[in-house]
N, C-alpha and C positions, 0 to 999 in steps of 0.2 A: 120743736126742741133743737137748740143750737149746740153743735159740737164744738168744744173749745179745747185747745192745747195751750198750756202755759209753760214757757221757757223762762227759767229763773224763779221757779215756784217757791223756793225756800227763802228768797230775799224779801225785802219789805213790800215791794210792789206785788210780787207773786202771792204772798200771804194775804194781802188785802184783796187781791182778785178772787182768791178762793173764799174769802169772807162774803164778797158780793154774790158769788155763785151759790154759796151755801144758803143765802137768803132767798134764792130763786131756783130751787131744785126742779121745778116744773118747766123752767125756761132753758136751762143749760145742762149739758152733760160733759164732764171732763174726760176726754179720750186720750190725753197724753200729758205727761209732766216731764220737765227737764230741769237740770240744775248742774252747778259746777261740781258738787260732791262734798263740800265742806260740812254739810249737815245731813248725812245719809239717814239718820234715825227720823228726822223730821220728814224727809222725802218719803220714807217708808210709811209713816203715819198718814201722810197726805194721800198716797196711792191707795191705801186701804180705806180711808175715810170716804173717798170719792169713787172707789171701785174703778180705778184707772187701769186700762188694759196694757198701755205701753209707757215705759219709763226710760228716760235717757239721762246719763250722768257722765260728766267729763272725766272724773277721777276713776281709775281702774279699780282701786281698792274699794271705793264706794260701790262700784258696779258689782263686785264680787259679793259684798255684804247684801246688796239688794237681791241678787239672784238666789242667795241662800234663804232669804226670808219671803221672797215672792216667786216661788217655783212655778206658779201657774200664770205668771205675767211675762210679757216680753220686756227684757231689760237690755238697752243699748248702751254703748260706752264710747268714750272719747269724743273728739270733735266730730268725727264721721257719724257717730251715733246720734248726736244732737242735730246734725244737719239732716240726717235721714228722717228723724221725727218731724223736724220743721217742714220738710218738703213732701211729707207723705200724702198730703191731701185728705187725711182723715177728718180734719176739723173744718168748720166753716170759718172760724176765726182763730188765729194764733197770736197770743200775746207774747211779745218778745221783751223780756225784762232782765236779761242777763247783763251784768255790768261789764263795761270795757269793750275792747276790740273783739273779744271772743264772740260777743253777741252779733257782730256783723255777719259772720259766716252763716249763722242760722237765719238771720233776717233775710239775707239774699235768697236762701232756699225757699222761704215763705213767699217772697215776692215772685220768684220764678214759678211757683206752683199755682198762682192765680187766686188764692184764697185771701180773705181779709187779713191784713197785717195791722194789728194794734201795737204800735211801737212805743215802748218806754225806754229803749236803749238809745241814749243820746249819741253815743259814739258811732253807731251805724250810719247815721246821716252826716255827722261831722267828718268822719274819716272817709266814708264811702258813699257820699250823697249822690254823686253822678251815677255810680254803678247801681245803687239801690233803686233810684227813681227810673232809670232806664229799664230795669227788670220789671218794675211795676207796670210801666207803660206797655211793655211787650206782652205781658200775661193778662193784663186787665186787673191786677191785684189792687184792691182799695186799701190805701194807707191812711189810718186814723191815728193821730198823735195822742199819747197818753199823758205826757207832761201837762201839768195843770195850766201853764201859760199857753202852750200851743193848742191844747184842747179848747181853751177859752177863745183864742183867735179863730180856730176852725169853726166854732159854733157861731161867732159873730159874722163870719164871712159867708155863711150859707146864702148863695144866690147873688152875692155882691162883690165878688173877688176882683172885678175889673175897675172898681171905683175907689180903690184904696189910695190914700195919700201917704199914710205912715202907720206903722205898727209900734205900739208902746208895750214893751215887756216890763212887768213889775218885778221887783226884787225885794225880798224882806230886808236885805242888807246883812243878814247873817248875825252871829253872836257878837261880832266885833265892829259893828257899824259906828260905834261912838269911841272906839279906841284911838289913841294917838299913834303916830308912826312909831314912836319909841315903845309903846305898849304892845303893838303888833309883833315886834321882834321878839317878845318874851312869851308869846302864846304857846301853850302846850297842847299836845294831841287830845288830852282829856278835856280841855276847855273847848277845843274846836269841835268836838263831837256833841256839844250841847246846843242844839239849834233852838232858838226861842219860840218858833211857831210850828215846825214840821217834825214828824218822826220818819227818819229816812235811814238808809244804810250809811256806813262810815265814809265811803268814798264820796258820795254825793253830798254828804253833810260838810265835809271839808271843802269841797268845791263851792258850796254855798257860802262858806266863810271867806274864801278868797275872791269870790265873784267869778271864778272860772266857770262855775255852773251856768251863770248868766251869759258868759261868753259862748259857751257851747250852745246855749239856747238861741243866741243871736244867729249863729251859723245855721242851726236847725231851721229857724224861721225863714231864712233866706232860701233854703232848699224847699221847704214845705210849701211856701206861699209865693215863690218867685218874685220876691220884693228885694230891691237893691239895698245894700248895707246902709247907704245914706238915709234910707227911709225906715230904718229900724232903730228905735231908741230904747233906753232903759231908764226907768224911774224907780227910786227906792220908796217902797210902800210898806211901812213897818207892820201894818195890821194883817197882811196877807189875806185880805178879803176881796180886793179887786185883783183878779188873776191875770189880766192883760186887757188892753184896749186897742180898738181899731179906729183910726181917723179916716174919714172919707173925704172925697174931693169937694163936697159941699160944706165942709166944716163941722159936720156932725161926728160925734164920738159914740161908739158902742162899746160897752164894757161887760165883762162877765164877773158877777159877784157870787161868792159862796164861802162857806166855812173852809178853813185849811184842812181838808180831808181828801186824801188821794182816792178814796173809794168812789168819789163823784166822777172824776174824769175816767177812771177805770170802767165804771158801769156804763158811761156814755160810749166809750170805745167798743164795748161788747154788744151794745144794743142799738146804736145809732141807725136811723134817725129817731128811734123811740127812746123813751126814758123809763128808768126803773125806780120804783119807790125804795128808799134806803133808810136804814135806821141810823141816821146821822143827826147831829145837833143842828137843827135848822136855824138859819141866820135870823137874828132879831136885830134890825138896824138900830133901834133905839138903844139897845144895850151896847152896841159898838160905839155909838156916840160920834166919833170923828174918824174920818179917813184922810190920811196925810200922804203927801208926795214930796220927795226931796231929790235933788240932783245927786249923781254918783260922785264919790270922792275918788276921782280917777288916779291921782298921784299915789294914794295910799293903797289902792287895789288895782295894780297894773295888769293883773291877769285878764281883766275884761278888755282893756285896750289892746292887748296882744291878740285877743280873739278877733277883733275887728281887723287888725293888720293881717292875720292869717286868712280871714275870709276874703278881703279885698285882693290879696296876692293870688289866691285861688290855687287850682291844681292840687298838688300834694301837700301844700302848706297847712291846710286844716287837719290833715292826718298827723302831721308832725306836731302841731299844737296839742292835739289830743293825746298822742303817745307820750310826749314829754311831760304833760300834766299828770297822766296816770302814774308814771314812774316817780315823779316828784312827790305826789300825794302819798304813795306807798312809803317812800323814804321818810317823809315827815311823820307818818303814823308810826313808823318804827323808831322814831325819835333820833334819826340820824342827821336830819337837816332842820333848820329853823323854819317857822311858818312863812316868813318873808322870803326864804330861799326858793319856795315853790315857783314863784313868778320868775325868779332869776334863772332857774333851770330852764323853764320854757323859753325865755328870751334868748338864752345862749344857744339852745338847740335850733331855734328858728334862724338865728343869725348864721349858723353853719350850713344851712340847707339852701340849695337852689331848687326852687319849685319845678316840678315836671307834671305833665298831664297824667291823670289817673284814668287810664282807659282799660286796664285789666286788674284783676284781683292780685295777680303776681306782682305788678308794679306797686300796688298799695301795700302788700305784705312786706316787700323789700324796704319801702320807705319807713314803714312802721318799725321793722326790726332795727334799721339804722338809727332811728330817732330814740328808741329805747336804750340802745347801747351808748349813744352820745349822752343821753340824759343821766344814765347811771354814772358815767365818768365825771360829769359836771357835779352831780350830787356828792360823789366821793371827794371831789376837790373842795366843795363848799363845807363839807362836814369837818374838814381839818382846819378851817379858817379860825 
């Protein structure tokens, strides 16, 4: 029986992880749940359904609600509570699926504790990749990616990591892959939240629409697989069946195919190197018919190119990219800036920043705070244009 803690249990990834665990009650026991606190009722239901002993929630009001309804359980609160749960060592595997920079703090605690880290939080590696990987090396914590693209590469690379020529990350292209530049300027938040292939949370769905999500994944891939940026490429693959490819030095390509269902990489991260049977729609290649690949429209989706610039610059610039994007997406979802202004905010903040080495969490936090403040000011300026 594997003990599992899920951070971000009320989000899309967390809910699907509990679906996987619910299919295999004899294989997993949920010992901890953590969340931001925007859905305390759902967190309460999850804790009761899986008989979870410890719950952590960032929001203090949500914590008070949970303490009233779970008097016999341990309820932790605030960032410190989430970090305490993450680093407690109670679980064999901790799935980190909290959105944004907040997830980095908990992911670091998991890495320091030495248990398996199933990482679904992009920002943890993008903003704090050096710190996180150093913590994993010191403790011996095994890091398994949950993103479908990185899970695909991780599986293709088993035993062959020294023979890689290039990584090819596939992108659906999002809902606006055929929009003209003029049409992109008119996109609304409601339109951006309708992804053609995947069911995801609002922030990652908008990131997919701007291709910033793919930019974050490029930076992640660099950290996860120690591959230089010039050897990481992106290809638009509308069907979302091929989840990524690895090209080796002998010219061969290995790819990972499967239906667009996040439960598959989640289940692998929880059970690797074994695999679990899942109630998914198994892939029928004949019904798919065609698999297509197209080049990225770089000019119309500049957020992806900016990610490459941030990655190649190194140091704190990837954290700056991440923070500026988070703020810009939030401003867009609040209908205060245009869809096309998201990349403009990111570019402005990056231009204002001189990259520094990120060797402490304090340095990273200071850079993150500065970038958010700068991004808010630029978003405010653009909202009045």
